[in-house]
Each structure stands twice: as structure tokens, then as C-alpha cells.
One Martini backbone bead per residue (centre of mass of N, CA, C, O) as a GRO file, in nm:
protein
  239
    1MET     BB    1   4.216  18.947 -12.132
    2PHE     BB    2   4.117  18.884 -11.842
    3ASP     BB    3   3.830  18.810 -11.928
    4SER     BB    4   3.914  18.569 -12.103
    5LEU     BB    5   4.055  18.408 -11.879
    6ARG     BB    6   3.811  18.396 -11.688
    7TYR     BB    7   3.627  18.243 -11.884
    8ARG     BB    8   3.807  17.993 -11.926
    9TRP     BB    9   3.815  17.913 -11.630
   10LYS     BB   10   3.501  17.866 -11.600
   11THR     BB   11   3.496  17.626 -11.824
   12LEU     BB   12   3.627  17.463 -11.627
   13GLY     BB   13   3.666  17.214 -11.437
   14GLN     BB   14   3.737  17.138 -11.119
   15GLY     BB   15   3.967  16.940 -11.179
   16GLN     BB   16   4.124  17.131 -11.372
   17GLN     BB   17   4.170  17.362 -11.169
   18ILE     BB   18   4.327  17.197 -10.962
   19PHE     BB   19   4.551  17.101 -11.148
   20ILE     BB   20   4.662  17.381 -11.224
   21GLY     BB   21   4.722  17.472 -10.936
   22VAL     BB   22   4.919  17.242 -10.859
   23LEU     BB   23   5.115  17.287 -11.090
   24GLY     BB   24   5.194  17.573 -11.008
   25VAL     BB   25   5.307  17.501 -10.731
   26LEU     BB   26   5.523  17.301 -10.834
   27LEU     BB   27   5.681  17.508 -11.003
   28VAL     BB   28   5.749  17.706 -10.775
   29MET     BB   29   5.893  17.504 -10.593
   30GLY     BB   30   6.107  17.427 -10.801
   31LEU     BB   31   6.236  17.706 -10.823
   32PHE     BB   32   6.328  17.734 -10.528
   33VAL     BB   33   6.506  17.479 -10.522
   34THR     BB   34   6.695  17.549 -10.777
   35LEU     BB   35   6.774  17.857 -10.677
   36GLY     BB   36   6.842  17.770 -10.404
   37SER     BB   37   7.137  17.715 -10.262
   38GLY     BB   38   7.255  17.725 -10.572
   39GLY     BB   39   7.131  17.488 -10.700
   40ARG     BB   40   7.083  17.287 -10.982
   41LEU     BB   41   7.149  17.502 -11.216
   42THR     BB   42   7.475  17.482 -11.111
   43ASN     BB   43   7.477  17.170 -11.184
   44PRO     BB   44   7.624  16.985 -11.421
   45ALA     BB   45   7.515  16.699 -11.361
   46TRP     BB   46   7.216  16.773 -11.362
   47LEU     BB   47   7.199  16.897 -11.648
   48LEU     BB   48   7.296  16.642 -11.795
   49ALA     BB   49   7.075  16.452 -11.688
   50VAL     BB   50   6.833  16.609 -11.799
   51ALA     BB   51   6.918  16.597 -12.093
   52GLY     BB   52   6.913  16.285 -12.102
   53ILE     BB   53   6.614  16.253 -12.035
   54ILE     BB   54   6.488  16.431 -12.264
   55LEU     BB   55   6.672  16.304 -12.518
   56VAL     BB   56   6.650  15.982 -12.421
   57ALA     BB   57   6.456  15.855 -12.207
   58LEU     BB   58   6.177  15.957 -12.302
   59PRO     BB   59   6.193  15.864 -12.598
   60LEU     BB   60   6.243  15.566 -12.528
   61HIS     BB   61   5.987  15.520 -12.371
   62GLU     BB   62   5.791  15.584 -12.610
   63PHE     BB   63   5.916  15.390 -12.817
   64ALA     BB   64   5.852  15.133 -12.661
   65HIS     BB   65   5.554  15.153 -12.692
   66ALA     BB   66   5.551  15.167 -13.002
   67PHE     BB   67   5.705  14.905 -13.066
   68VAL     BB   68   5.509  14.703 -12.938
   69ALA     BB   69   5.255  14.785 -13.093
   70VAL     BB   70   5.368  14.728 -13.376
   71GLN     BB   71   5.450  14.427 -13.324
   72LEU     BB   72   5.129  14.363 -13.260
   73GLY     BB   73   4.983  14.538 -13.527
   74ASP     BB   74   4.997  14.854 -13.470
   75PRO     BB   75   5.023  15.158 -13.675
   76THR     BB   76   4.972  15.422 -13.517
   77PRO     BB   77   5.255  15.525 -13.422
   78ARG     BB   78   5.370  15.545 -13.709
   79ASN     BB   79   5.150  15.737 -13.831
   80GLN     BB   80   5.223  15.961 -13.586
   81GLY     BB   81   5.551  15.968 -13.548
   82ARG     BB   82   5.643  15.761 -13.283
   83TYR     BB   83   5.850  15.566 -13.448
   84THR     BB   84   6.096  15.713 -13.264
   85LEU     BB   85   6.408  15.871 -13.133
   86ASN     BB   86   6.314  16.137 -13.179
   87PRO     BB   87   6.246  16.385 -12.944
   88LEU     BB   88   6.039  16.591 -13.068
   89PRO     BB   89   5.766  16.414 -13.071
   90HIS     BB   90   5.787  16.362 -12.736
   91ILE     BB   91   5.798  16.636 -12.620
   92ASP     BB   92   5.699  16.798 -12.315
   93PRO     BB   93   5.729  17.099 -12.182
   94ILE     BB   94   5.626  17.057 -11.890
   95GLY     BB   95   5.770  16.788 -11.834
   96ALA     BB   96   6.057  16.905 -11.880
   97ILE     BB   97   6.051  17.123 -11.659
   98LEU     BB   98   6.005  16.925 -11.422
   99ILE     BB   99   6.264  16.775 -11.450
  100LEU     BB  100   6.443  17.022 -11.386
  101LEU     BB  101   6.305  17.101 -11.102
  102VAL     BB  102   6.206  16.789 -10.964
  103GLY     BB  103   6.280  16.501 -11.138
  104PHE     BB  104   5.990  16.490 -11.279
  105GLY     BB  105   5.789  16.363 -11.564
  106TRP     BB  106   5.699  16.400 -11.918
  107ALA     BB  107   5.561  16.286 -12.212
  108LYS     BB  108   5.413  16.214 -12.489
  109PRO     BB  109   5.172  16.007 -12.544
  110VAL     BB  110   5.116  15.707 -12.684
  111GLN     BB  111   4.918  15.597 -12.942
  112TRP     BB  112   4.680  15.318 -12.945
  113ASN     BB  113   4.510  15.020 -13.094
  114PRO     BB  114   4.366  14.731 -12.967
  115ARG     BB  115   4.214  14.637 -13.237
  116ASN     BB  116   4.500  14.574 -13.402
  117VAL     BB  117   4.589  14.340 -13.253
  118ASP     BB  118   4.705  13.984 -13.233
  119ILE     BB  119   4.612  13.989 -12.939
  120ASP     BB  120   4.513  14.024 -12.643
  121PRO     BB  121   4.431  14.334 -12.531
  122ARG     BB  122   4.518  14.302 -12.235
  123LEU     BB  123   4.803  14.202 -12.288
  124ALA     BB  124   4.885  14.438 -12.466
  125SER     BB  125   4.853  14.657 -12.250
  126ILE     BB  126   5.075  14.550 -12.067
  127LEU     BB  127   5.314  14.548 -12.267
  128VAL     BB  128   5.303  14.845 -12.353
  129SER     BB  129   5.317  14.973 -12.067
  130VAL     BB  130   5.595  14.835 -11.955
  131ALA     BB  131   5.804  14.923 -12.168
  132GLY     BB  132   5.877  15.204 -12.067
  133PRO     BB  133   5.981  15.152 -11.774
  134LEU     BB  134   6.193  14.937 -11.863
  135SER     BB  135   6.373  15.140 -12.012
  136ASN     BB  136   6.457  15.291 -11.755
  137LEU     BB  137   6.588  15.052 -11.611
  138LEU     BB  138   6.800  14.997 -11.828
  139LEU     BB  139   6.939  15.276 -11.816
  140ALA     BB  140   7.022  15.256 -11.522
  141PHE     BB  141   7.204  15.011 -11.552
  142VAL     BB  142   7.398  15.126 -11.767
  143SER     BB  143   7.488  15.371 -11.602
  144LEU     BB  144   7.608  15.207 -11.360
  145LEU     BB  145   7.808  15.048 -11.530
  146LEU     BB  146   7.967  15.297 -11.626
  147TRP     BB  147   8.038  15.393 -11.345
  148GLN     BB  148   8.205  15.140 -11.271
  149LEU     BB  149   8.407  15.160 -11.528
  150LEU     BB  150   8.449  15.508 -11.558
  151GLY     BB  151   8.347  15.715 -11.304
  152LYS     BB  152   8.527  15.695 -11.030
  153ASN     BB  153   8.764  15.911 -11.147
  154ASN     BB  154   8.506  16.108 -11.207
  155ALA     BB  155   8.302  16.322 -11.058
  156VAL     BB  156   8.113  16.427 -11.282
  157LEU     BB  157   8.051  16.158 -11.420
  158ALA     BB  158   7.945  16.014 -11.168
  159ALA     BB  159   7.713  16.214 -11.109
  160PHE     BB  160   7.568  16.183 -11.377
  161LEU     BB  161   7.517  15.872 -11.378
  162THR     BB  162   7.366  15.856 -11.101
  163THR     BB  163   7.146  16.064 -11.165
  164PHE     BB  164   7.036  15.930 -11.419
  165ALA     BB  165   6.961  15.667 -11.277
  166SER     BB  166   6.772  15.781 -11.058
  167ILE     BB  167   6.560  15.905 -11.248
  168ASN     BB  168   6.490  15.641 -11.394
  169VAL     BB  169   6.385  15.494 -11.145
  170LEU     BB  170   6.170  15.698 -11.075
  171LEU     BB  171   6.015  15.662 -11.344
  172PHE     BB  172   5.954  15.368 -11.306
  173VAL     BB  173   5.787  15.397 -11.047
  174PHE     BB  174   5.593  15.626 -11.125
  175ASN     BB  175   5.466  15.480 -11.387
  176LEU     BB  176   5.356  15.223 -11.201
  177LEU     BB  177   5.137  15.367 -11.100
  178PRO     BB  178   4.778  15.296 -11.054
  179ILE     BB  179   4.743  15.591 -11.218
  180PRO     BB  180   4.603  15.810 -11.394
  181PRO     BB  181   4.807  15.824 -11.684
  182LEU     BB  182   4.970  15.595 -11.600
  183ASP     BB  183   5.091  15.289 -11.684
  184GLY     BB  184   4.976  15.127 -11.436
  185SER     BB  185   4.671  15.165 -11.506
  186HIS     BB  186   4.664  14.970 -11.753
  187VAL     BB  187   4.733  14.723 -11.592
  188LEU     BB  188   4.499  14.735 -11.394
  189PHE     BB  189   4.263  14.730 -11.604
  190ALA     BB  190   4.354  14.450 -11.728
  191LEU     BB  191   4.319  14.291 -11.436
  192LEU     BB  192   4.044  14.360 -11.395
  193PRO     BB  193   3.743  14.235 -11.325
  194GLY     BB  194   3.506  14.290 -11.521
  195ASP     BB  195   3.301  14.563 -11.447
  196THR     BB  196   3.504  14.883 -11.411
  197ARG     BB  197   3.403  15.169 -11.509
  198ARG     BB  198   3.372  15.336 -11.249
  199ILE     BB  199   3.663  15.318 -11.157
  200GLN     BB  200   3.791  15.429 -11.416
  201PHE     BB  201   3.644  15.701 -11.423
  202PHE     BB  202   3.745  15.809 -11.154
  203LEU     BB  203   4.051  15.785 -11.210
  204MET     BB  204   4.047  15.958 -11.474
  205GLN     BB  205   3.931  16.222 -11.343
  206TYR     BB  206   4.150  16.211 -11.067
  207GLY     BB  207   4.442  16.116 -11.124
  208MET     BB  208   4.630  16.370 -11.107
  209LEU     BB  209   4.549  16.441 -10.818
  210ILE     BB  210   4.656  16.179 -10.694
  211VAL     BB  211   4.945  16.211 -10.781
  212PHE     BB  212   4.997  16.479 -10.627
  213ALA     BB  213   4.927  16.364 -10.351
  214VAL     BB  214   5.160  16.166 -10.342
  215VAL     BB  215   5.391  16.370 -10.378
  216PHE     BB  216   5.311  16.548 -10.121
  217ILE     BB  217   5.209  16.327  -9.892
  218ALA     BB  218   5.350  16.033 -10.027
  219PRO     BB  219   5.667  16.007 -10.131
  220GLY     BB  220   5.751  15.722 -10.021
  221LEU     BB  221   5.613  15.558 -10.258
  222ILE     BB  222   5.867  15.647 -10.437
  223ARG     BB  223   6.139  15.662 -10.275
  224GLY     BB  224   6.161  15.381 -10.160
  225PRO     BB  225   6.175  15.208 -10.424
  226THR     BB  226   6.403  15.371 -10.551
  227ALA     BB  227   6.623  15.306 -10.339
  228LEU     BB  228   6.605  14.998 -10.358
  229ILE     BB  229   6.673  14.970 -10.661
  230MET     BB  230   6.940  15.117 -10.657
  231ASN     BB  231   7.081  14.922 -10.462
  232LEU     BB  232   7.049  14.672 -10.637
  233LEU     BB  233   7.202  14.777 -10.888
  234VAL     BB  234   7.468  14.838 -10.746
  235GLY     BB  235   7.511  14.543 -10.658
  236ILE     BB  236   7.518  14.417 -10.944
  237VAL     BB  237   7.768  14.605 -11.053
  238GLY     BB  238   7.964  14.643 -10.792
  239GLY     BB  239   7.944  14.918 -10.592
   0.00000   0.00000   0.00000
């Protein structure tokens, strides 16, 4: 068994090995954070918010991608069973676990074919890509609106709604980072002029490593805009 695992490990590329190693470290760190000092796993509001993210926010995010692609003329998401709000086709187990442990993660990406759309493929790429993050922003706004209308007299409900909103804003910011495989990278590639295949190849090869570097080394690139947008939304709903 160990020889088989060692062989499979050696067949992986260096980038894949680093990615798996960093992912393992992230999972371990998340376990320490959630289990230590009472931890998030004993917080009902956190557990409810995570359930809402996994069962509602991530499926809606992926459905938004699929919806826009289908409306633009590409049947691929529908043919692959992704044109649905049913969470089961969208859930990625590792992404869901990371949501629980560290507050961000991912679902299975929706596939679509730019050759099938009825408009310019670059514009289609931008529209399909931003649809997912915008769904998270919309959910955050609705959650804070409900918090303003219903949650202020119920501590658990208020904590759930604000936590759910915060995670959605974080997902909005996180997914718009211009780094593959995040949605923002597709917007970047659509806007880059001329032949940029070398840049795209480099980013696609090391994209996840760059994402983890941002998370570990420069989390302010995510936390800063997340806090700013949360404050703006709270101000809009009158909190």
C-alpha cells in the first residue's frame, strides 16, 4: 500500500506535490482553529452559516455560471446536469470541508463552451465568470436585509445572518482574484490584449499555489475588501 502511494506521489508534478502539501497544512490548521478554544464546531450560528453556504450559496454560485452560459446559447451546463439549484451536483467534498474549517472553499466548477455562445466569446467569458461572485454578493445583501428586519432581537439568528453574509462577501472577493482557477482569472484573460498564452500558461500552472500564498502571506488582500464591502452593505440596509 505504502509503495503504491509512494509511486503515485512520484508521478505527480512538482506543482501538484506542493499543492497537496499546502492543502494538507491548511486542513490541519483549520482543524486546530475550529477545535481549539471552544472552536467554531460548537457555535450553532457558524454551523448554520456553513450549512447555508454549502447547500445554498455555492450551488447558487455555480447555477449562476450555468444560467448565464445557457442563456448565451451554450447547452453544455444543462447537458452535464449543472443547470440546477440541487446542491448535490455542485458540492466538492474538499471545498465543503474547507468552508467548515477556515471559512472559504469552492464547489465543482461549471464547464461551458465559448464556441457555442451567441455573442463575442471574450464578453461571454466575463459575463459567465462574474455571475457566480455576484450571486454571493446578492445573498450577502439579502442576508443583511433580513438581519436588519428580523434578526436584531434574536442573538442566534443575528449571528447566523451576519456570518452567512460575511462568508458570502469573502467568497465574492476571493473568487474575483485574477488567479486561476478563480473566476477573476477568466475576466483577466478576456481583457488581456493580444497573445498572452505564456502568461496564461504560467498562471494556470501555478495558480493554486499563488492563491494559497495570498491566503497565507497576504490575507489582507482578501480581508480588507471583505470588511469594506460588509461595512458598505450594512450601511445600505441601515444597520
